[in-house]
N, C-alpha and C positions, 0 to 999 in steps of 0.2 A: 179473787182479782178477775175483771173482766178483759176480754181480749180486745186489742186495739190495733189497727193497721197503721204501721208506720212507712211513709213514704220514703222511697230511696232519694237521698239527697245528691246534687252533683258534687264531683269532687272541688271544685272552684266556684267562688263568685267574685266579682269585681267591684270595686268603689273607685270614685273619681276624685284624685288629689289634686285636681285644678290643673295640672301640667302634664298628668299622663294617668292611665289607669293602674290599680293595683290589684294584682290578684290576691285572694284570701282562701286558704284551705278550709274546707269544712269536715270537722270530725266528730261523728256522733259518739256520744257517751252516755249508756244506760244509766249510770249512777249520777251523773251531773244532774244538779237541781236548778241550774240557770245558764245562759249563755256566758261564755268566758272568751275573752280575746287575748291573746298572747303573741309574743314575738320569740321564737326560740333562737337562742344564742347561735350565731352561724349559719342560720338558716334565712335566706332572704324573703322567704313567704310567711306572713302571719297566719295564725291557726285560730278558726272559732270553734269551740267546743259547743256542739248543740246537745241538749237534754232529750233524753229518750223521746218525749212528746212534742220535741221542737220541729219547726217547719221552716221551709226556705224562705217564706215571706218575712217571718220575724227574724231570721239570721240576717237577711238583707238590710232589713231596717235597723237592726242592731249595728251592723257593720258602717251603715251609713251616718249613724250619730257619733261613730268613733273616729271620723275623717281627721279631726284635729288633732287627736291623740296620737294617731298613725304618724301624722306629719313630724310630729314633735319627737316621737320615739326613734322614727327612722332615720332623721337626721342626727342622731346622736349614738347610732349604732358603730361598732368598731368595723373599720376598714377590712375588706376581704385583701387576701394576698394571692396576687397573679403568679403563676409560674413563668417567671422571667429572670433574665439576668440580674444576679445580686440578691435575688428572694432568698430568704431562709424558711426552710419548711421542713417538718419533722419527718423522719423515716426511722421507722422502728424506735419511736421516741426519743430520738436524737435529732436537733437541729442540723441541717446540712444547708449549705449555700450552694445555689445554682450558679454554675460556672462554665463558661465556653471551654471546650478542650482545646480549641485552636485548630481542629480538624474538620475537614468539610465532610469525611465520611467516618463511620465507625460506629461502635455502640455506647450508649450511656453507660456510665459505671460510677461507682463510689470509690472515693480515694481521700487523701488527706493533704491538706496544706503544708508543704515541706517545713516552712520556718515556724508555722504556729500550731500544727496538727489539727487545724479545723477542719471538721469533716466537710467534704464536697461530694456534690453530684455534678460530674463534668458530662456535658453534652456536646456533641458535634454539631456542625452545620450551622446554618443562618440563626440569629437569635429569633426571628420571627416564628420558628418552628419550636421553640422550647416549650410552649404549653403542650402541643402535642407529643413531643418526645418525653416530656417529664410525665404526663398521665400515662403513656405507653410503658414506661419504666416501672412506675409504681404498681400498676395493674398486673405486669408480669410477675414483679416480686410477690405481690399479695397472692397471686394464684400459686406460686411456688410454694408458699409457706403454708396457704390454706389446705393445698393438696396433701402435703406432708403430714399435717394434723390431722386431716379426715381419715386419710389411710391408717395412721397408728391408731386412731380411736375407734375406726369400724373394725380393725382386725382385733383389738382388744375385746369388744362387746360380739364379736362373730356375727357381724351384720354387713349387709351390702348397701352401696349408694348407686344412684343412676347417674348423676353428673352433677359438676360444679359450675356454676355461672356466677360472673362477677357483675354488680351493677352499682349505680350511684344513687342508692335510696337514701331518703332524709328521714322516713319514719321508722326503719328499723334497719339493724345491723346484719341480719341474716334471716333465712326462712328454710324450712323444710317442707315439701310436699308429701302427700300421701304415698306417692310412687317413687319417694326416695331422691327427688331432684332438690339439691342443696344450692342456695343463692346467697351471696355475701356481698357486703359493701367493700370495694377496693380500698376505700379510705381506711380500713382497719390497719393496713401497713404502715400508717404513719403514727399510730397508738404504740406503746410499749408492747413488746412481744407476748407478754402474757395475756394482754387484752385479747389479741387476735386469737390466741389458743383457747381462751375460755369461749368466744363465740362460736369458734369450731366444734368445741365439746358440746356447747348447747344445741347447736343444730344436730349433731350426730345423735345425742340423746333423744332427740325426736323420732329418730329411727326405732327405738324402743317403744316410747309414749309420746303421741303427738299432741297431748294435751299439757299443762303445767300443773299435773297433779304431784301429790308428795313422791311417788314412785319416780316420775321424771326428775325431780329435783335430787333425789337420791342417786340416779344415774349420772346427772350432769356433775354433781360434786364429787363423785367416784372418779370421773375423768378430770375434772378440773377442781381440785380442793381449793383453789383460791376464787372461787365462784363469787362469793360475797363481795370481796375487796374488788373484782373486775366490774361487777355491776355498780359499785360505788364510782369507781372511776369513769365508766361510761356515762353515768348520771351527771358528774360534776365536769367532766372535760370532753365528753364526746362531741358535743355540738360544736367545739371548737375546731374539729377537723373539717367541718364544712365551710370554713373560712378560706381555706386554700384551694388555688385553682379555679376560681369563679371567673369566667370571661365577662 
């Protein structure tokens, strides 16, 4: 096989929908044989898969030809769910209704409706602050759970990690750097607990093997025997977690 240079693609390109520009993410895939446009469920940004020898001009031309298809598909997408009074959002896999606590100050807390036992997330202060306070609460809860799992798994493997960071990434649920810095999506706290546990195990397993070799998967499944079931859940339902809390 001959060597060929591949130019680095920008992360995004734009197309004109007539009333506004639309960003499209570019993602190169060495195994792809053609340009593919898709709209991930729960993600507001379409993605074009670019083959190994693909280039920016062809990707842009391809995107421009898909404008009518994009208009049609984006018009029929499920609505996002804002963090606001009365919204129902999953927390650890259970739907909770966002409700004002009736207090100006205090902490957000989980509770139950007295008459119906409906799960609630009670939030203090003005309803205009619900988005920020809900997100802060979920991030705090996610970090507590992830830190507990990471500490348990690293102790089991007798490995050390450098730090844990929470992000709102759409392309991956977690990552591990060569120097032991772990990063996770805070949205994992909306999934059932065993899903968050699996992602924590997955990234801790990278402290042993940074690749996805058979040895890596052996370590991962040692820590999380439900690895395959969790991967299936994320593939089928993970994108829905991005429907929540979009401003």
